[in-house]
MDTraj code that builds the backbone (N, CA, C; nanometers):
import mdtraj as md
import numpy as np

residues = "MET GLU ILE GLY PRO SER GLY ASP PHE VAL VAL THR ALA GLY SER LYS ALA ARG VAL ARG THR THR ARG THR ILE PRO ARG GLY THR VAL THR LEU ARG ASN THR LEU VAL GLU LYS ASP VAL LEU ARG GLU GLU GLY ASP PHE LEU VAL PHE THR SER ALA TYR SER PHE THR SER ALA SER ALA ALA ALA ALA ALA VAL ILE GLY ALA SER ALA ASN GLY ARG ILE LEU TRP LYS LEU PRO ASP GLY ARG ASN TYR ALA ASP TRP GLU ALA SER GLN GLY MET SER ASP CYS ASP SER GLU".split()
xyz = np.array([
    [2.1364, -0.8102, -0.5798],
    [2.0485, -0.8824, -0.4824],
    [2.1257, -1.0384, -0.4813],
    [2.1704, -1.1071, -0.3626],
    [2.1537, -1.2072, -0.3150],
    [2.0549, -1.2886, -0.1992],
    [1.9989, -1.3888, -0.2621],
    [1.9265, -1.4472, -0.1309],
    [2.0178, -1.5130, -0.0057],
    [2.0221, -1.4971, 0.0974],
    [2.1015, -1.5144, 0.2087],
    [2.0563, -1.6653, 0.2420],
    [2.1492, -1.7428, 0.3691],
    [2.1399, -1.8374, 0.4096],
    [1.9918, -1.8994, 0.4785],
    [1.9573, -1.7741, 0.5249],
    [1.8315, -1.7822, 0.6130],
    [1.7070, -1.7592, 0.5327],
    [1.7326, -1.7276, 0.4187],
    [1.6271, -1.6684, 0.2944],
    [1.6055, -1.5307, 0.3443],
    [1.6860, -1.4682, 0.3635],
    [1.7074, -1.2952, 0.3845],
    [1.7602, -1.2619, 0.2380],
    [1.6894, -1.0766, 0.1903],
    [1.7697, -1.0512, 0.0833],
    [1.8460, -0.9407, 0.0685],
    [1.9918, -0.9779, 0.0744],
    [2.0622, -0.9484, 0.0840],
    [2.1141, -0.7994, -0.0666],
    [2.1358, -0.7305, -0.0193],
    [2.1599, -0.6142, -0.1243],
    [2.3252, -0.5566, -0.1009],
    [2.3965, -0.6607, -0.2538],
    [2.5279, -0.6407, -0.2165],
    [2.6230, -0.5251, -0.2259],
    [2.7237, -0.4956, -0.1840],
    [2.7893, -0.3348, -0.1807],
    [2.8438, -0.3217, -0.3088],
    [2.8310, -0.1885, -0.3384],
    [2.8220, -0.1101, -0.4547],
    [2.7022, -0.1082, -0.5749],
    [2.5524, -0.1796, -0.5020],
    [2.4348, -0.1656, -0.5557],
    [2.3739, -0.0264, -0.5531],
    [2.3247, 0.0413, -0.6540],
    [2.2499, 0.1881, -0.6491],
    [2.1554, 0.1974, -0.6071],
    [2.0811, 0.2913, -0.5089],
    [1.9914, 0.2888, -0.4848],
    [1.8823, 0.4547, -0.5590],
    [1.8235, 0.4604, -0.5596],
    [1.7664, 0.6329, -0.5504],
    [1.7755, 0.6719, -0.4925],
    [1.7984, 0.8240, -0.4969],
    [1.8219, 0.9456, -0.3412],
    [1.6847, 0.9851, -0.3268],
    [1.6121, 1.0075, -0.4326],
    [1.4678, 1.0800, -0.4278],
    [1.3664, 0.9416, -0.4092],
    [1.2789, 1.0018, -0.3069],
    [1.1857, 0.9285, -0.2593],
    [1.0489, 0.9458, -0.2875],
    [0.9418, 0.8891, -0.3265],
    [0.8085, 0.9026, -0.3695],
    [0.7229, 0.9326, -0.1918],
    [0.6073, 0.9547, -0.2642],
    [0.4975, 0.9688, -0.1456],
    [0.4628, 0.8529, -0.1061],
    [0.4909, 0.7470, -0.2166],
    [0.4559, 0.6074, -0.1573],
    [0.5301, 0.5287, -0.0269],
    [0.6496, 0.5481, -0.0583],
    [0.7431, 0.5128, 0.0902],
    [0.6869, 0.4687, 0.2009],
    [0.6997, 0.3815, 0.2322],
    [0.6500, 0.3549, 0.3659],
    [0.7320, 0.4097, 0.4720],
    [0.6199, 0.4809, 0.6018],
    [0.7288, 0.5702, 0.6719],
    [0.8467, 0.4733, 0.7286],
    [0.8457, 0.3521, 0.7613],
    [0.9405, 0.2508, 0.8383],
    [1.0692, 0.2584, 0.6977],
    [1.0497, 0.2554, 0.5813],
    [1.1726, 0.2295, 0.4738],
    [1.2409, 0.4149, 0.4968],
    [1.1488, 0.5032, 0.5107],
    [1.2482, 0.6462, 0.5108],
    [1.3411, 0.5833, 0.6515],
    [1.2572, 0.5762, 0.7587],
    [1.3476, 0.5265, 0.8820],
    [1.4632, 0.4525, 0.8284],
    [1.4584, 0.3332, 0.8115],
    [1.5809, 0.2563, 0.7479],
    [1.6409, 0.3189, 0.6416],
    [1.5915, 0.3768, 0.5913],
    [1.7195, 0.4551, 0.4672],
    [1.8118, 0.5333, 0.5420],
    [1.7422, 0.6229, 0.6399],
    [1.8131, 0.7128, 0.7029],
    [1.8931, 0.6821, 0.7834],
    [1.8503, 0.5751, 0.8635],
    [1.9600, 0.5201, 0.9235],
    [2.0842, 0.4511, 0.8808],
    [2.0096, 0.3576, 0.7534],
    [2.1548, 0.3370, 0.6988],
    [2.2345, 0.4378, 0.6275],
    [2.2036, 0.5733, 0.5998],
    [2.3149, 0.6641, 0.5856],
    [2.3856, 0.7184, 0.6428],
    [2.2978, 0.7352, 0.8134],
    [2.3416, 0.7952, 0.9319],
    [2.4787, 0.6946, 0.9376],
    [2.4788, 0.5451, 0.8822],
    [2.5419, 0.4463, 0.9997],
    [2.6886, 0.3824, 0.8339],
    [2.6675, 0.4926, 0.7437],
    [2.7607, 0.4849, 0.6114],
    [2.7635, 0.3363, 0.5185],
    [2.6402, 0.3039, 0.6021],
    [2.5905, 0.1609, 0.4677],
    [2.5566, 0.1980, 0.3554],
    [2.4803, 0.2912, 0.3283],
    [2.4715, 0.3832, 0.2582],
    [2.4891, 0.5155, 0.2039],
    [2.5847, 0.5540, 0.1006],
    [2.6392, 0.6623, 0.1013],
    [2.6101, 0.7654, -0.0632],
    [2.5862, 0.8950, -0.0230],
    [2.5364, 0.9207, -0.1429],
    [2.6176, 1.0053, -0.2645],
    [2.6226, 0.9377, -0.3600],
    [2.7318, 0.9879, -0.4633],
    [2.6814, 1.0051, -0.5994],
    [2.6338, 1.1394, -0.6294],
    [2.6160, 1.1977, -0.7055],
    [2.4594, 1.1777, -0.7192],
    [2.3871, 1.1125, -0.8412],
    [2.2850, 1.1135, -0.8434],
    [2.1993, 0.9503, -0.7859],
    [2.2824, 0.9372, -0.7015],
    [2.2476, 0.7568, -0.6630],
    [2.2987, 0.7730, -0.4748],
    [2.2310, 0.6542, -0.4211],
    [2.3065, 0.6173, -0.3151],
    [2.3603, 0.5036, -0.3195],
    [2.4673, 0.4804, -0.2624],
    [2.5749, 0.3610, -0.2988],
    [2.5880, 0.2465, -0.2014],
    [2.5616, 0.1271, -0.1772],
    [2.5701, 0.0679, -0.0501],
    [2.7131, 0.0253, -0.0378],
    [2.7609, 0.0956, 0.0680],
    [2.9146, 0.0915, 0.1150],
    [2.9287, -0.0833, 0.1410],
    [2.8281, -0.1293, 0.1822],
    [2.8974, -0.3179, 0.2570],
    [2.7787, -0.3419, 0.2244],
    [2.7257, -0.5037, 0.2031],
    [2.5967, -0.5702, 0.1643],
    [2.5626, -0.5602, 0.2604],
    [2.4101, -0.5414, 0.2658],
    [2.3063, -0.5469, 0.4022],
    [2.1794, -0.6371, 0.3555],
    [2.1573, -0.6881, 0.4871],
    [2.0584, -0.7840, 0.4682],
    [1.8841, -0.7385, 0.4883],
    [1.8189, -0.7574, 0.4407],
    [1.6567, -0.7222, 0.4346],
    [1.6227, -0.8208, 0.4949],
    [1.4809, -0.8266, 0.5286],
    [1.4011, -0.9001, 0.5674],
    [1.2876, -0.9718, 0.4667],
    [1.2903, -0.9322, 0.3701],
    [1.2228, -0.9345, 0.2467],
    [1.2625, -0.9182, 0.1095],
    [1.1663, -0.9243, 0.0141],
    [1.2522, -0.9276, -0.1354],
    [1.1197, -0.7133, -0.1355],
    [1.0645, -0.6841, -0.0957],
    [0.9718, -0.5994, -0.0855],
    [1.0711, -0.4784, -0.0073],
    [1.0930, -0.4944, 0.1533],
    [1.1572, -0.4571, 0.1837],
    [1.2912, -0.3868, 0.1236],
    [1.3847, -0.4959, 0.0710],
    [1.5281, -0.4544, -0.0103],
    [1.4544, -0.3535, -0.1463],
    [1.3919, -0.4072, -0.2315],
    [1.3101, -0.3316, -0.2942],
    [1.2496, -0.1321, -0.2653],
    [1.2019, -0.1644, -0.1782],
    [1.1426, -0.0209, -0.1591],
    [1.2442, 0.0637, -0.0493],
    [1.3387, 0.0187, -0.0588],
    [1.5084, 0.0747, -0.0019],
    [1.5672, 0.1237, -0.1224],
    [1.5821, 0.0261, -0.1899],
    [1.6434, 0.0691, -0.3533],
    [1.5999, 0.1641, -0.4027],
    [1.4353, 0.1674, -0.4662],
    [1.3952, 0.2380, -0.5067],
    [1.3129, 0.3626, -0.4689],
    [1.2941, 0.3840, -0.3616],
    [1.2934, 0.4490, -0.2527],
    [1.1362, 0.5036, -0.2766],
    [1.0573, 0.3998, -0.2690],
    [0.8839, 0.3907, -0.3452],
    [0.8669, 0.2415, -0.2658],
    [0.6986, 0.1958, -0.2623],
    [0.6453, 0.1046, -0.1947],
    [0.6836, 0.0158, -0.3371],
    [0.7079, -0.1249, -0.2708],
    [0.7652, -0.1980, -0.3845],
    [0.7491, -0.3490, -0.3854],
    [0.7083, -0.3983, -0.4496],
    [0.6621, -0.5460, -0.4635],
    [0.7634, -0.6212, -0.5203],
    [0.8888, -0.6470, -0.4128],
    [0.9659, -0.7170, -0.4687],
    [0.9886, -0.8276, -0.5318],
    [0.9096, -0.9405, -0.4901],
    [0.8597, -1.0770, -0.5641],
    [0.8643, -0.9896, -0.7098],
    [0.7971, -0.8927, -0.7534],
    [0.7790, -0.8899, -0.9246],
    [0.9025, -0.7654, -0.9311],
    [0.9132, -0.7017, -0.8604],
    [1.0461, -0.6087, -0.9286],
    [1.2130, -0.6629, -0.9437],
    [1.2467, -0.7565, -0.8265],
    [1.3614, -0.8225, -0.8832],
    [1.3439, -0.8996, -0.9714],
    [1.4873, -0.8985, -1.0776],
    [1.5136, -0.9850, -1.1903],
    [1.5805, -1.0791, -1.1595],
    [1.6323, -1.1546, -1.2147],
    [1.7373, -1.2681, -1.2274],
    [1.8096, -1.2470, -1.3626],
    [1.9280, -1.2742, -1.3556],
    [2.0157, -1.2467, -1.5010],
    [1.9405, -1.2776, -1.6222],
    [1.8519, -1.4192, -1.6218],
    [1.7903, -1.4393, -1.7361],
    [1.6531, -1.4274, -1.7538],
    [1.6228, -1.3088, -1.7094],
    [1.4882, -1.2010, -1.6851],
    [1.3504, -1.2476, -1.6109],
    [1.3531, -1.3929, -1.5699],
    [1.2475, -1.3951, -1.4567],
    [1.2552, -1.2995, -1.3402],
    [1.1653, -1.2834, -1.3099],
    [1.1451, -1.2530, -1.1888],
    [1.1433, -1.2916, -1.0396],
    [1.1637, -1.2408, -0.8836],
    [1.2296, -1.3527, -0.8377],
    [1.0807, -1.4626, -0.7985],
    [0.9214, -1.4207, -0.8364],
    [0.8324, -1.4579, -0.7959],
    [0.8137, -1.6087, -0.8915],
    [0.8605, -1.6060, -0.9777],
    [0.8887, -1.6595, -1.0581],
    [0.9746, -1.8056, -1.0668],
    [1.0954, -1.7714, -1.0411],
    [1.1914, -1.7675, -0.9948],
    [1.1608, -1.9148, -0.8489],
    [1.1018, -1.8543, -0.7920],
    [1.0805, -1.9290, -0.6712],
    [0.9584, -2.0278, -0.6279],
    [0.8783, -1.9916, -0.7752],
    [0.7569, -2.0529, -0.8153],
    [0.8284, -2.1862, -0.8776],
    [0.9345, -2.1630, -0.9477],
    [1.0012, -2.3241, -1.0269],
    [1.0721, -2.3892, -0.9029],
    [1.1039, -2.3187, -0.8241],
    [1.1964, -2.3885, -0.7204],
    [1.0860, -2.4652, -0.6277],
    [0.9922, -2.4390, -0.6352],
    [0.8925, -2.5371, -0.5642],
    [0.8497, -2.6468, -0.6851],
    [0.8666, -2.6494, -0.7615],
    [0.7995, -2.7697, -0.8785],
    [0.9176, -2.8277, -0.8838],
    [1.0312, -2.7915, -0.9014],
    [1.1706, -2.8719, -0.9167],
    [1.1805, -2.9878, -0.7346],
    [1.1491, -2.9022, -0.6474],
    [1.1604, -2.9930, -0.5267],
    [1.0265, -3.0930, -0.5462],
    [0.9386, -3.0590, -0.5990],
    [0.8411, -3.1669, -0.6374],
    [0.8871, -3.2965, -0.7003],
    [0.8961, -3.2408, -0.7979],
    [0.9679, -3.3442, -0.9081],
    [1.0892, -3.4352, -0.8801],
    [1.1371, -3.3976, -0.6976],
    [1.2986, -3.4974, -0.6870],
    [1.2161, -3.5557, -0.5512],
    [1.0788, -3.5688, -0.5373],
    [1.0677, -3.6479, -0.4366],
    [1.0019, -3.8068, -0.5111],
])
top = md.Topology()
chain = top.add_chain()
for i, resn in enumerate(residues, 1):
    res = top.add_residue(resn, chain, resSeq=i)
    for name in ("N", "CA", "C"):
        top.add_atom(name, md.element.get_by_symbol(name[0]), res)
traj = md.Trajectory(xyz[None], top)
């Protein structure tokens, strides 16, 4: 996942999503996943759906729900390479902005 220039959440090409969904998946996410499969943005490969191209989501949670196939809090679930979650990273960005003023 990357953060796009307008603050959108971009799941990069080659990323994997769960094929199976849970009962908690929002209806809109089911519709979106089906649309992405129809448009070949998501392609079933074995036990996963694979993003064939990058796709931009409006929020971290929308991206996370589409990837895990369930209701999700993306601010907690998305992890940075250093192990911090997105919420922690976002909070640290706010602190560094204040320190530079």
